Structure formats: structure tokens, C-alpha cells
C-alpha positions, 0 to 999 in steps of 0.5 A: 585627332590627326596633327599637321605633322601627320598630314605632312607623312602622309603627304609624303609617303603618297608623294614617294609612291607617286613618283615611284610610280611615275618613275617605273613607268618611264623606265618600262615605257621606253624598253622595247619589250614593252612597247605594245603595252604602253602604245597599244593605240598606235598599234591598233591604228597601223601607225607604229611598228614593234621595235622588236622586229626593226632593232639591229642588235639582238640586244636592243630588242628588248633593252633600250641601250640609248642612255640619252633617252633615260635623261628624257623620262619625263618628256611624256609629260609635255608630249601628252599636252601637245596635241590640239583639241580638234586633233585628240577628237580625230584621233580619239573620239569626242567621248576622250576629248570631253572627258579630259574636260571634266578634269579641266572643268575641276581646274576651272572651278577649284583654281580660283576659289581656292585661291580666294579661300586660302588667302581670305578664309584661312585668316578669318579661321586662324585668327580666332582661339576658340577651340583652344578654350573649348576643351575639346580634342581638336588638330592643327587642321580644325584651327584653320576651319569654320570650327575656330569661329566662336558662335554668334561671331560677324565672321560668319558673314565672310563665309556666307558672301564666299559662299555665294560668291562661289556658287556664282562661280560654279555655276558660271563655269557649268553654264559656259562648259556645257554650251561648248560641250553642246556645241562640240555635240553638234559640230561632231555630229555634223562633220563626222563620217557617216555612220550606220546609227545615224540612219537606224532606229531601233524599234521595240515592242512590235504587236504580234499579228496572227497572219504575218511573220515579224520581218514581214509585219516590220516591213509592212508597217514602215512601207506604210508609214514611213513610204519615202524613207524606209530603207530596210530592217534587220531583225533581233535574234535571241542568240544568247546561248550561241554566244556562249557557245562562240565564247567557251570555243574561244577559251578552248582554242586558246588552251589549244595554242597553248598546248601546241605552242609547247609541243612545238618547243619541245617535240620529243614530249607531247603534253598531257593532263589530268581531266579532273577538276583544276587538272588535279586528278582523274585520268591522263590524256594527251592535252592536244587531242583533248582540246581538239576534240572539244573545239571540234565538237563545240564548232558542230555544236555551234553550227547547230545552235546557229541554223537553230537560230535562223529557222526558229520563230521563237527566237524572234524578239519582237523588235528589229533595227530599222535603216532609213534612207536619210538622216532626217528620216530616221530623226522623224521616226525616233521623235515621233509616236508611231501608232494609236497605241502609245505602247506598241512601235516603241522606237529610240536611236540605234546605238553605234554598232560597237555599243550594242550589248546583244545579250540584253536585245533578247530580254522582253520589253515587258519585263524591263520595268520589273528588272529596273524595280528589282535592282532598284531595290537590291541596290538600296539594301546593298547601299545601306548593308554596305556600311557595316563593313566600312564602319567596322574598319573604319572604327578600327583604322585609328589609334584608339580602337586599335590599341583597345582591340589589340592592347599589346601593340601599344608600344609599337603603335605609339611610335611616332612614325608608326602613329603617324602612318596608322592615321594618315594613310591606314583609313584611306587605303582600308576604304579604297580596299572595299570599294574593290569589289563594288564594281563588278556588283554594280555592273551585274545589276545594271546588266539585269536591268536590260540596258541595249547599249554598252554607253547606257550601261556605264551611265547607269552604272556610274549614277549608282556608283556616285549615289553609293560612294554619297552615302558610303564614302561621304556621308558614312565616314562623316557620321559615326555609327553602323549602318542600321544606328544611322538609318534608325537615326535619319528615320526618327528625326526631322528632315530639317534635322539632317543637314544639322546632324551631317553639318556639325560632323563635317570639319572634324573629317577634314583629315580623313578626306584630305588622306583618302584624297592623297592615296586614291587620287594622287597615288591611284592616278600614278599607279593607272599610267604604270599599267602592271596589271595590263603589262604582266598579262601580256608577257604572260600571253606573249610568252605561252599563247602567241604564234603569230603577229595577229596573235600578239597584237589581241594579246595586247590590251589598251583597256578604256577610259572607264567612264562607269568607274572613273567619273563618279570619283571625279564627281566624290572630288567636286562633292568633297571640294564644294563642301569644304570650300567654305568649311575647311578650305585647306582641302582644296589644294590636294583636289586641285593637284589630283585634277591637274595630275589625272588631267596630264596623265589620262591625256597621255593614255587617251593618246597612246593606249586607250581604245574606245569601244564605242562613240556616244558623241558626248552623251554622258555630259548631262550626267556630269553636269547635273551631278556637279549641281547636286553636288552644289546643292549638298554643299548648301544645306550642309553649310546652312546645317552647320551654321544654325548650330553657331547661333548664325541665325540672321544668315539662314535666310539668305542661304535658303536662296542659294539652293533656289537659285542654284535649282532654277540654274539647273532647269535653265541649263536643262531646257537650253542645252540638254536637247542637244544630247537627247535630240537630233535637230532636223535641221542638222540632219536635213543639212548633212544629208544634202551635203552628202547627196551633193558630195556622194550621189552614187552613194550605196547607202543599203549595202552600207547598212546591210551588215551593220546591226547582223549579230556578231555571231551570225557575221561570219556566215552572212560575209559570203552573202551575195552582193547588195541592190543596186541604188535604183532597186530602193529608191523606187516609190513604194506605191503599193504595199503587199501583204500577207494579212487575211484578217480585215482588222487593218487590211479591209481591201482584197489583195493578190498577195495572200489577200490584197494589195492596198495603195497608199491612199486606201490606207490613209483612208482607212485610218482616218475613220472613227 
């Protein structure tokens, strides 16, 4: 069993690792040659110029010769905290600012809880000799846990009272934070600059019509049903093959640029390559001519495919981005049923143009349910089969298993420092390595499900990632045995026994989770600020591919917050903190250090580095809230199971009340605050529209929206299109609606345009007939 000395060794290793990363970052960030790696956000905004251009001496362009700057190597920490939150929102967006509030939420919840638990519960747990007389193997940390309380002791009332106190405090902080974030979101939407997604609705499952094309059908439908607010629409095309050709051309162009630069550096020798696999065999040809021919061929293929997509009706999907003249009109459309058949003309808010995941728009709507069912089944098997390698590694990452498997290493393993390293560091790093492969798999599954926005992809990814970590990292690390044994055990035992089974194992795993927090939390966060991978990739690109300043800007990799992987990891710490707050409170200081360190580091990264791909106006907060509430309920159920093994039966009825109260609290918050994240109040929309009309009476909204939702592969071809129509052309009242439909299913009156012209009154009267 691990001792406090082992934990001290692990803490020392991780603290030294974190300090080494911070020192390396402090030295690297002030070197002019690395300026674009550590401050790319300011370059993207055009507010920072390269010191390589402005430096006076040649050496000063690459190495910082100001010795005084090396004495201020930690000034980035206070600088990261100086920017006020409103300024941070203007600088980085609401998503980034609210993401940081997750770390603040952790500090607000666990700060008072840790202070109370350490001052009250540690003395209560330590003042017993239960483990010393039990004959069981135990660690020093176990003596600080609930395991050291005698069976049937009245001291369990202390844990019960504090469980209530911690629950009420957590719920209070959650409610307060939900209220603040909801107000921030509404204020952001009211004060934010005009965005295309505020006026645009994505319409899916447009029913087929034998007499009209999709574009004519969409225009006709919205002119009839939204006559005073419909503005324009943009069809959705299946351009996935065209996108593949464009991406392939970009890759080939990079190789062409590489060999052209190589030839410019040495004009006496033309570069060559072999055309076989990985350039290892095949005919040797001129590299520049080879890649030039490929680029020309791909350019011809792209032009042909673009023409094919534009003219082929099979490439047109039964969906469209429909824009309205006002936010109010868009809000009414997206929040109402459009037709008698509730499965057609389905509307939802269009994602922000940067947020659209174009590939999935080509998936027919009817296939989405099947795809999500397949993904759910695949995720189930992934979750439980992944426990096999984790269980093997966890079983090997301890002294007894290693000595049994490799007995000749016993003399080395018994060395005090190595033994402490294995017990305090190896299990956490082994688990971290296995989890490196998971994000790629989960993102592929999320894309397969057909979500049409990057933000929705990341939110689904985050929910799956959190559940995976709950099963494999939390439960999988607590319960011994293989995945099949655990699954079989759970299936064949009573549901009421599951909390008891897990609860008994929780105190014994506190040491493992402390080391995991230090490896993944402390050292991991410090490694995030170092940006070693982007640093290496930037200098490789800068050496071989960069020709101009524009190329150098494209070589920067600012990255993003990484909500899909970062938020589930934070939620794991919420879960550990809430579960162990009553059981083994010595774990709480390690979590508080993580939240404080991560808040400073990610605030610095958001200010100077990360460049978000999209802005969802903090749409992810309901997910954050519900996962913390779920962690709170899990902690209550596991405490109930643990106390039931301690013969504290008198406390069980009182503990049953806690999950019920927590669920009621969640239902209240869901009804009170969640609508601000899923609906757009008509009152807010009208206020924003009225204010905008007063400020910009001659706004050409159609010109602003006309190219917003064109597929990126078409934008280069459409940039030279004619100017948009004037304001008066789209503001005229559509008293008559032209239609080419000849069938009388929807249009019983004759029309001058392929059939008839319907007045709105006639259409409405006909629709009212039984």
C-alpha cells in the first residue's frame, strides 16, 4: 500500500515536472523566433508585428538579448489575471470566458468544502485506531479516511451532517452560476454585433414535389407562410467529393511549395523523387514537374466537379438555409411547427457560418436515427471492451504484480526511490497513455451520427467522453477484476447492491486518484502552456514551406480551447472531489491546486494563443451543470452504500432524501434557466430588431446574408457575382405568389406562371378547408 512518503515522492516528481515546463515556457516565450507560437492570437487580430522584422541587430531577431526580461519570467501569471471579464469577452468571445468560469466554479465549490472537511473530518477520522486493530493492510492516507471510523460509531453523524452541508453549498453555487451565465448569454446576444445565424434557420426534410424544384418549393413555401419576414434562402449541396479534391490539392500544393523553395536555395540542382510508396522505390522524376502536373490535374477535376454539383439535381439535398428580414421572424419560424405533417419542414437555428460542419449536411435526415442507434451500440462495446487493457495495465502497475511477473527485477524494485516512483507515479501515467487514443475514436463516432455543427459535435463528444471516463477511469479503477467480470457481477446482483459494492472500494483508491490528479492535472496543465508540438511543427513549416508572410501566418497553429476533451476532464475532477469530500478529504487540496493552476494557464492561453473556430454563446453550460449535478448524486449514492457496510443504518433514511432533493433542484434549474440556452425570447429579438432599425435605417441585410451560408468550396467561384439587390426589392409586400405547380394537391387555382397565381387570402382559405 502507498504511504504518505510515496505520495510525497509523486508530488515532488510532478511539481518538478510542472516547474520544468513553466521555466521552459518562460524562456521560450520571450525569444523573438517563437513569438508567433506563443502569441498567435494577437497576430490574427493584426495587433502584433513580428520582432524578426523590427529587430535592429541580427542576433536580437532570434535570441532575446535583454537580460532583464529573464528576471521577469513569471510576469505572465499576473498579466493573465489583469484583463477584466467584459474585455475578455470582447477579445475572445463568450464561449472562452464562460469556459474559464468552469474552473472558477470548481474553486467556489471546493474551497469552502476543503476548508470545512480538513478542519472537521480529518481530526474525526484520525482520532480512531480501527485500522490498526483490524489486521488489514492499510496506508497512512487510509487513517485519514472514513475507513478508520469504527463500525456502528456515532461519529458517522458528522459525515452525514457534512454531506448535507456540502450538497446545499454545491447546489447554491450551481444555481448562482447558472443564473450568471444565463444573464451573460442574453446580454451577449443583445449587445453582440449582427451575425448571420441570428436571421437564418436551417430547414430540413423538405418534402419532394413533382412540379417544383427544391429551390422553387422552399421559396414558395416561405413566401406563403412567412410573407412579411422571408428574405432569401441558400440550398444545401452534397459537395463532399469536391471538398476532398480541394483538400487534396492543398496537400499537393504544400509539397510543390517545399520543392520550389528547395530549388531556390540551390538553383544548381533540380530536386527529384521516386514515385513509389513513400518515395522508397519507383521511377525517379523531377519533383517540381511531378507535383505541378498533379496540381493542374486536380484543378481541372475541381472545376468539373464544381460544375457537376451545381447542375446535377441529385446533388441538391432536401434542406436549405432560410434567412429572414428580422430576428423576430427567424425566432418565430424556428420555434413553431411549419406544416400539418410534423416530420416535414423541420426547422432549427442555423449554426454560425464558421460552426457549420458541411460534410454532415449531405446525410439524408431519415438516416440520422439509424446512425445514432449504431453509434450508441458501438459506444457501449467500446466503453466496456476498453476496460480490458486498462485493467491489465492497472494490475501490472503495482509492486506485487511486477515482482510476480518479473521476479528478477525484485532487487531493483525494492529500492526505496524506485518503489515510491512505481506506486506514486506509474499508475497515473499508464492510464493517461491509454486515454490518448480515445479522442480520435469518439470524434469519428460523433461525426458518423450526423451533427451539422462543430459545437454540436464537440458537445456530443464531451458527453460520451465523460461517460467513458466515469465507467473506465472512475469505476474501472475502483473495482478490481476484468471488464467481463465487472459486467457479469453487475448484471447478476441486485441494483441496490451496486452502490454498496462500489462504496466499499472507494476509500482504498484515494491514493491512485491523487497520483492521477497530479500527473494529468498538474503536469498536464503545465505541459499545455509549453505548446511543444505546435512549436516544433511551426519551425519545421517555417524552414521548409514558408515563402511569404502570409505563409508564415498560416503556419501558426493557435489551436482552440478543446471543449470536447477539456470539459469532461474537468468534470472528472468534480466527480472525484464530490465523492471523496466526505470519504477521504485529503484529496481535496490536490483538486484545488489543479483548478487554480488551470484557471491561470488557460486564461493566459485564451488571451494570447487560442483562436476559437466558432461562437455558440455559451450553449454548452447546461451540459456542464447537469454533469456536476450527476456527480453530486453519484457521490450521495456511493456514500449511502459505504455507510450501509458500516452498520450506520440510522443514517440511511436521511441519506435517501439527498438525491431526491438534488433531482428536484436540477428540475428547478432546468425549467428556470435552460430555456435561455435553447430558445431565443421574442421580446429580446424584437428589442434588438427595433434598435438596429433605428441605428441603421438603410441596412442592406440581403447583401449581408447572401454569401453567408454558401459552401466554402463554392465561395471562390461566387465572389465575383453581381451586386445584391437593393433594399426596396426585397421589402416589397409579396401579395401574389408565383408557382409552377400543376397538381391540385396544394394549388387548386389556375396560375399564369406554369399554372396559377395564388393570392395569400386564397391560399389561407384553402388551407382552412377540411
